[in-house]
KENURO-746668 format. One record per residue: residue number from 1; residue in three letters; x, y, z of N, C-alpha, C in turn. Coordinates in Angstrom, 1 decimal. Example, Ala and Ser with C-alpha at 12.3 -4.5 7.8 and 13.67 -1.06 7.14 Angstrom:
// residues 2
FIDREN     k     r      n.X      n.Y      n.Z     ca.X     ca.Y     ca.Z      c.X      c.Y      c.Z
FIDREN     1   ALA     13.2     -5.7      7.8     12.3     -4.5      7.8     13.2     -3.3      7.8
FIDREN     2   SER     12.8     -2.2      7.1     13.7     -1.1      7.1     12.9      0.0      7.9
// end
This chain:
// residues 70
FIDREN     k     r      n.X      n.Y      n.Z     ca.X     ca.Y     ca.Z      c.X      c.Y      c.Z
FIDREN     1   MET    115.2    107.5     98.0    114.9    106.6     99.2    114.4    107.4    100.1
FIDREN     2   ALA    113.5    106.8    101.0    112.8    107.9    102.2    113.2    106.7    103.3
FIDREN     3   ILE    113.6    107.3    104.5    113.6    106.8    105.6    112.8    107.4    106.9
FIDREN     4   ILE    111.9    106.7    107.3    111.2    107.2    108.5    111.8    106.6    109.8
FIDREN     5   LEU    112.1    107.7    110.6    112.8    107.3    111.8    112.3    108.0    113.0
FIDREN     6   HIS    112.2    107.7    114.1    111.7    108.3    115.3    113.2    108.6    116.3
FIDREN     7   TRP    113.3    109.9    116.8    114.5    110.3    117.1    114.1    110.7    118.7
FIDREN     8   ASN    114.8    110.5    119.8    114.6    111.0    121.1    115.6    112.1    121.4
FIDREN     9   GLY    116.2    112.6    120.3    116.7    114.0    120.4    118.2    113.9    120.9
FIDREN    10   VAL    118.7    112.6    121.4    120.2    112.6    122.0    120.9    111.4    121.1
FIDREN    11   ASP    120.2    110.2    121.4    120.9    109.0    120.6    120.8    108.9    118.9
FIDREN    12   LEU    121.9    108.5    118.3    121.9    108.2    116.9    120.8    107.1    116.6
FIDREN    13   PRO    119.8    107.4    115.7    119.0    106.3    115.5    119.5    105.1    114.6
FIDREN    14   GLU    119.1    104.0    114.8    119.7    102.7    114.1    119.5    103.1    112.7
FIDREN    15   GLU    118.4    103.8    112.1    117.9    103.7    110.8    119.2    104.5    110.1
FIDREN    16   LEU    119.9    105.6    110.6    120.8    106.5    110.0    122.2    105.6    110.3
FIDREN    17   LYS    122.5    104.8    110.9    123.8    104.0    111.1    124.1    103.2    109.8
FIDREN    18   GLY    123.0    102.8    109.3    123.2    101.7    108.1    123.4    102.7    106.6
FIDREN    19   LEU    123.3    103.8    106.6    123.4    104.4    105.4    124.8    104.8    104.9
FIDREN    20   LYS    125.1    105.1    103.7    126.3    105.1    103.3    126.7    106.6    103.7
FIDREN    21   LYS    128.2    106.6    103.7    128.7    108.1    104.1    128.3    108.8    102.7
FIDREN    22   GLY    127.9    110.1    103.4    127.5    111.4    102.3    126.6    112.2    103.1
FIDREN    23   ARG    125.9    113.2    102.0    125.1    114.2    102.7    123.8    113.9    102.3
FIDREN    24   TYR    123.1    114.2    103.4    121.7    114.0    103.8    120.9    115.2    104.1
FIDREN    25   VAL    119.7    115.4    103.9    118.8    116.3    104.2    117.8    115.6    105.0
FIDREN    26   LEU    117.5    115.9    106.2    116.5    115.7    107.1    115.5    116.6    107.3
FIDREN    27   LEU    114.2    116.2    107.0    112.9    117.0    107.1    112.0    116.4    108.2
FIDREN    28   PRO    111.7    117.4    109.2    110.9    117.0    110.3    109.3    116.7    109.6
FIDREN    29   MET    108.5    115.8    110.0    107.5    115.2    109.7    106.5    115.4    111.2
FIDREN    30   ASP    105.7    116.2    111.1    104.7    116.4    112.1    103.7    115.1    112.1
FIDREN    31   GLU    103.0    114.9    111.4    102.1    113.7    111.2    102.3    112.8    110.0
FIDREN    32   ALA    102.3    111.6    110.3    102.4    110.6    109.1    101.0    110.5    108.8
FIDREN    33   PRO    100.7    109.8    107.6     99.4    109.6    107.1     99.2    108.1    107.9
FIDREN    34   ASP     98.0    107.9    108.5     97.3    106.7    109.0     97.1    105.6    107.8
FIDREN    35   LEU     97.8    104.6    108.2     97.7    103.5    107.3     96.9    102.3    107.8
FIDREN    36   THR     96.2    101.6    107.3     95.5    100.6    107.6     96.6     99.1    107.7
FIDREN    37   GLU     96.3     98.4    108.7     97.2     97.2    109.0     97.5     96.6    107.6
FIDREN    38   GLU     96.6     96.6    106.8     97.0     95.8    105.3     97.8     96.7    104.6
FIDREN    39   GLN     97.5     98.0    104.6     98.5     98.9    103.9     99.9     98.7    104.3
FIDREN    40   GLU    100.1     98.9    105.5    101.3     98.7    106.2    102.0     97.4    105.9
FIDREN    41   ALA    101.3     96.4    105.8    102.0     95.0    105.6    102.2     95.1    104.0
FIDREN    42   GLY    101.4     95.6    103.1    101.7     96.0    101.9    103.0     96.6    101.6
FIDREN    43   LEU    103.1     97.7    102.5    104.6     98.4    101.8    105.8     97.7    102.7
FIDREN    44   GLU    105.7     96.8    103.7    106.7     96.4    104.3    106.9     95.2    103.3
FIDREN    45   ALA    106.1     94.4    102.4    106.1     93.3    101.9    106.9     94.0    100.6
FIDREN    46   ALA    106.4     95.0     99.9    107.1     95.6     98.9    108.6     96.2     99.1
FIDREN    47   LEU    108.7     96.7    100.3    110.0     97.1    100.6    111.4     95.7    100.7
FIDREN    48   ALA    110.7     94.9    101.5    111.3     93.6    101.3    111.7     92.8    100.0
FIDREN    49   SER    110.8     93.2     99.1    110.9     92.8     97.7    112.1     93.4     97.1
FIDREN    50   VAL    111.9     94.6     97.1    112.9     95.6     96.5    114.2     95.2     97.2
FIDREN    51   ARG    114.3     95.2     98.4    115.8     95.0     99.0    116.4     93.7     98.8
FIDREN    52   ALA    115.2     92.6     98.5    116.0     91.3     98.0    116.2     91.4     96.3
FIDREN    53   GLY    116.2     92.4     96.0    116.4     92.4     94.3    115.3     92.3     93.3
FIDREN    54   LYS    114.3     92.1     93.8    113.2     91.8     93.0    112.3     92.7     92.4
FIDREN    55   GLY    112.8     94.1     92.6    112.4     95.4     91.9    112.4     95.2     90.6
FIDREN    56   ALA    111.9     96.3     89.9    111.7     96.4     88.3    112.4     97.9     88.2
FIDREN    57   SER    113.0     98.0     87.0    113.6     99.4     86.6    112.4    100.1     86.2
FIDREN    58   LEU    112.5    101.4     85.9    111.5    102.4     85.4    111.1    102.0     84.1
FIDREN    59   GLU    112.2    101.7     83.3    111.8    101.4     81.9    111.2     99.9     81.6
FIDREN    60   GLU    111.4     98.9     82.7    110.7     97.7     82.6    109.1     98.0     83.0
FIDREN    61   VAL    109.0     98.8     83.9    107.7     99.3     84.4    106.9    100.0     83.3
FIDREN    62   ARG    107.4    100.8     82.6    106.9    101.5     81.6    106.7    100.5     80.4
FIDREN    63   ALA    107.3     99.7     80.0    107.3     98.9     79.0    106.2     98.0     79.1
FIDREN    64   LYS    106.0     97.5     80.4    104.7     96.5     80.7    103.5     97.5     80.8
FIDREN    65   LEU    103.4     98.6     81.2    102.3     99.5     81.3    101.9    100.0     80.1
FIDREN    66   LYS    102.6    100.2     79.2    102.2    101.2     78.0    101.2    100.5     77.3
FIDREN    67   PRO    101.2     99.1     76.9     99.9     98.4     76.2     98.6     98.9     76.7
FIDREN    68   HIS     98.6     99.0     78.1     97.4     99.3     79.0     96.9    100.5     78.8
FIDREN    69   VAL     97.8    101.6     78.4     97.5    103.1     78.7     97.3    103.9     77.5
FIDREN    70   GLU     97.6    103.3     76.2     97.5    103.8     75.2     96.0    103.6     74.6
// end
């Protein structure tokens, strides 16, 4: 799971407050890829769908795609 956040260098970002207790690695990212508004909306919709429990397991995806790639 990746979380992109903007940090002012002082206050704890809201994106981190919701994480489970544990150990994390943070990596700085100088430049994010530019996305079109359509791409951004598509990613937001996909994330909302997965968060709502509508995602598929890796096994389900492989089984669904297998007939199309053989």
